[in-house]
C-alpha positions as CSV (number, residue, x, y, z in Angstrom):
1,M,75.0,113.3,117.3
2,S,76.2,113.5,113.7
3,K,73.6,114.0,111.1
4,I,72.9,111.1,108.8
5,N,72.1,112.2,105.2
6,I,71.5,108.8,103.5
7,P,67.7,108.6,104.0
8,K,67.2,112.1,102.7
9,V,69.3,111.4,99.6
10,Q,67.4,108.2,98.9
11,K,64.0,109.8,99.2
12,Q,65.1,112.7,97.0
13,T,66.4,110.2,94.4
14,A,63.1,108.4,94.4
15,V,61.2,111.6,93.8
16,Q,63.6,112.7,91.1
17,Q,63.3,109.4,89.3
18,A,59.5,109.5,89.5
19,I,59.6,113.1,88.1
20,E,61.8,112.0,85.2
21,Y,59.7,108.8,84.5
22,L,56.4,110.7,84.4
23,R,57.7,113.6,82.5
24,N,59.2,111.3,79.9
25,Y,55.8,109.4,79.7
26,I,53.9,112.7,79.2
27,L,56.3,114.2,76.6
28,T,56.9,111.0,74.5
29,N,53.3,109.6,74.5
30,K,51.9,110.1,71.0
31,N,48.5,108.6,71.8
32,Y,46.5,111.8,72.0
33,E,43.4,109.8,73.2
34,I,45.2,109.4,76.6
35,T,44.5,112.7,78.4
36,K,44.8,111.5,82.0
37,L,47.4,109.9,84.2
38,P,46.5,106.9,86.3
39,S,45.6,107.4,89.9
40,E,48.2,108.1,92.6
41,A,47.6,104.6,94.0
42,Q,48.1,102.9,90.6
43,L,51.2,104.9,89.8
44,A,52.7,104.1,93.2
45,S,51.9,100.4,92.8
46,E,53.4,100.2,89.3
47,M,56.5,102.1,90.2
48,G,57.1,100.5,93.5
49,I,57.2,103.7,95.5
50,S,54.9,105.4,98.0
51,R,51.9,107.6,97.2
52,L,53.6,110.5,99.0
53,T,56.6,110.2,96.6
54,I,54.2,110.2,93.7
55,R,52.4,113.2,95.1
56,E,55.6,115.2,95.4
57,A,56.5,114.3,91.8
58,L,53.1,115.4,90.5
59,T,53.4,118.7,92.4
60,V,56.6,119.4,90.4
61,L,55.0,118.5,87.1
62,E,52.0,120.7,87.9
63,S,54.3,123.6,88.5
64,E,55.9,123.0,85.1
65,G,52.5,123.2,83.4
66,L,52.5,119.6,82.2
67,I,49.5,118.5,84.3
68,T,46.6,120.0,86.2
69,R,45.0,118.6,89.3
70,S,42.0,119.5,91.5
71,Q,40.6,117.9,94.5
72,G,38.5,114.8,93.7
73,S,39.4,114.9,90.0
74,S,41.9,113.1,87.8
75,T,45.3,114.3,86.9
76,I,44.9,115.9,83.4
77,I,47.7,116.1,80.8
78,T,47.6,119.7,79.6
79,T,47.5,120.8,76.0
80,F,50.7,122.7,76.7
81,A,52.4,119.4,77.4
82,R,51.1,118.0,74.1
83,K,52.8,120.9,72.2
84,L,56.0,120.4,74.1
85,S,56.2,116.7,73.2
86,E,56.9,117.7,69.6
87,G,60.1,119.5,70.5
88,I,61.4,120.1,74.0
89,D,63.5,117.6,75.9
90,Y,63.3,118.4,79.5
91,A,66.5,116.3,80.2
92,G,68.4,119.3,78.8
93,E,70.4,117.5,76.2
94,L,70.7,119.9,73.3
95,G,71.6,117.2,70.8
96,R,68.4,115.3,71.4
97,F,66.5,118.5,71.5
98,I,67.7,119.2,67.9
99,E,67.0,115.6,66.8
100,E,63.4,115.7,68.1
101,S,62.9,119.1,66.4
102,G,63.4,117.3,63.1
103,Y,67.1,118.1,62.4
104,K,70.2,116.0,62.3
105,S,72.4,116.9,65.3
106,A,76.2,117.2,65.3
107,V,79.0,118.8,67.2
108,D,81.8,120.1,65.1
109,I,83.8,122.5,67.3
110,I,85.3,121.3,70.6
111,S,87.8,123.2,72.7
112,Y,88.7,122.9,76.4
113,S,91.1,124.6,78.7
114,W,91.9,125.0,82.4
115,E,91.3,128.6,83.4
116,N,91.3,130.8,86.5
117,C,87.8,131.4,87.8
118,S,86.6,135.0,87.5
119,N,84.7,136.8,90.3
120,E,81.4,136.4,88.3
121,Y,81.8,132.7,87.8
122,S,83.1,132.1,91.4
123,K,79.8,133.5,92.7
124,K,77.8,131.2,90.4
125,L,79.8,128.1,91.3
126,N,80.4,129.0,95.0
127,I,84.2,128.7,94.7
128,E,87.0,131.1,95.3
129,P,88.2,133.5,92.6
130,E,91.3,132.2,90.8
131,D,90.3,128.6,91.5
132,K,90.7,126.5,88.4
133,I,87.8,125.6,86.3
134,L,87.5,123.4,83.2
135,T,86.0,125.4,80.3
136,V,84.5,123.5,77.4
137,K,83.2,125.2,74.3
138,K,81.0,123.4,71.8
139,R,79.1,124.3,68.6
140,F,75.9,122.4,67.8
141,L,74.7,122.0,64.2
142,A,71.1,121.3,63.1
143,S,71.3,119.5,59.7
144,G,74.6,121.2,59.0
145,D,73.6,124.7,60.0
146,P,75.1,126.3,63.2
147,A,72.3,126.2,65.8
148,A,73.9,126.8,69.2
149,Y,77.2,127.7,71.0
150,C,77.6,126.4,74.5
151,I,80.3,127.2,77.1
152,N,80.4,124.8,80.0
153,R,82.3,125.5,83.2
154,V,83.1,122.9,85.9
155,P,85.2,123.5,89.0
156,K,88.5,121.5,89.0
157,K,87.9,120.5,92.7
158,Y,85.1,118.2,91.6
159,L,87.2,116.6,88.9
160,P,89.6,114.1,90.4
161,N,91.2,113.2,87.0
162,N,92.9,116.1,85.1
163,N,93.4,113.9,82.0
164,I,90.5,115.0,79.8
165,N,89.5,112.8,76.8
166,E,88.2,115.1,74.1
167,E,86.0,112.3,72.7
168,D,84.1,112.2,76.0
169,L,83.5,116.0,75.8
170,G,82.0,115.6,72.4
171,K,79.2,113.6,73.9
172,S,76.8,114.5,76.7
173,M,78.4,117.1,79.1
174,F,75.8,116.1,81.7
175,D,76.9,112.4,81.5
176,F,80.6,113.5,81.6
177,V,80.1,115.7,84.7
178,E,78.0,113.2,86.6
179,D,80.5,110.4,85.9
180,S,83.6,112.4,86.4
181,C,82.4,114.3,89.5
182,N,80.6,111.3,91.0
183,C,77.4,113.3,91.4
184,Q,73.8,113.4,90.2
185,F,72.1,116.5,88.8
186,S,68.9,117.5,90.6
187,H,67.8,120.8,89.2
188,D,69.1,124.0,87.5
189,F,68.6,127.7,87.7
190,M,68.2,129.5,84.3
191,E,68.5,133.1,83.4
192,I,67.4,134.3,80.0
193,I,69.5,137.3,78.8
194,P,69.0,139.2,75.6
195,C,72.4,140.4,74.3
196,L,74.3,141.3,71.1
197,V,76.4,139.0,69.0
198,T,80.1,139.4,69.7
199,K,82.9,138.9,67.3
200,E,83.6,135.4,68.6
201,I,79.9,134.4,68.4
202,A,79.5,135.9,65.0
203,S,82.4,133.7,63.6
204,V,81.1,130.5,65.3
205,L,77.4,130.8,64.5
206,N,77.7,132.7,61.1
207,L,75.7,135.7,62.4
208,E,76.1,139.4,61.9
209,E,78.1,141.1,64.6
210,N,76.1,143.3,67.0
211,S,72.8,141.6,66.0
212,P,70.5,140.4,68.8
213,I,70.8,136.9,70.1
214,L,69.2,134.8,72.9
215,R,71.6,134.0,75.7
216,V,70.7,131.5,78.4
217,D,72.9,131.1,81.6
218,V,72.3,127.9,83.4
219,T,73.7,126.8,86.8
220,K,73.2,123.1,87.4
221,Y,73.0,121.7,90.9
222,S,73.8,118.3,92.3
223,I,71.2,116.3,94.3
224,E,73.1,117.5,97.5
225,G,72.3,121.1,96.5
226,Y,75.7,122.5,95.4
227,P,76.5,124.0,92.0
228,V,78.7,121.7,89.8
229,M,78.4,123.3,86.4
230,Y,77.7,126.8,85.0
231,N,76.8,127.1,81.3
232,T,76.4,130.0,78.9
233,E,74.4,129.1,75.8
234,Y,73.7,131.1,72.7
235,Y,70.9,130.0,70.3
236,V,70.2,130.8,66.7
237,D,66.6,132.1,66.7
238,K,65.5,130.6,63.3
239,L,66.4,127.1,64.5
240,I,65.8,126.9,68.2
241,R,63.0,128.6,70.2
242,F,61.6,128.0,73.7
243,T,58.0,127.9,74.9
244,A,57.0,128.6,78.5
245,C,53.8,128.1,80.3
246,R,52.8,130.2,83.3
247,T,50.2,128.6,85.5
248,M,47.6,130.5,87.5
249,P,46.7,129.7,91.2
250,Y,43.6,127.7,91.6
251,I,40.5,129.9,92.2
252,K,37.3,128.5,93.6
């Protein structure tokens, strides 16, 4: 009997939507007197989904350090989440991240090309070496100053239309890939890599060659679990920084 995947996709979509809704509520809520989330039953009723779906979403948010839960107690919004609400956009959109950090965001360098996939990238994207990939390079400005340099890579096999509109690339790459590839992002895998400024990066970000810079490699996965985009991102330290929270297991 052939396997039917529709129910699983629908459930996963509901969980993901609940995660995004609750995450957005926590990070954009400026009323610091609200320190708790409503009960699971109330959340499920208001959102029109099951308590099990709410519970799965809260488990993810707890692993991110945004909430804490204990048996018989309310769901508490952490002080870490309050700090994040001033700057970090969990949707991953760098332009909005810059705007919410108090700067005016802009993109002033856009280039794209079809390239043969290297051995390194083929492993990240689960495709064959020499398969074609769309490579998009963008520079982000924060109130006129270079803030980040992003290189996005998308396998050609997921892009049915080879006619690329540069105006679309200047907007959200996430929206472009989801629309063009007819997919929905579910999660990503991030690697933080210290490295030195190359000649190319120095000219783009106005930095001194061979000086240290933060590099972040991100593989973004579809809701079905396959990699659809691999990004390399370089950040100017004085403008963009990241904060992480490491949670400890509950000890009685």
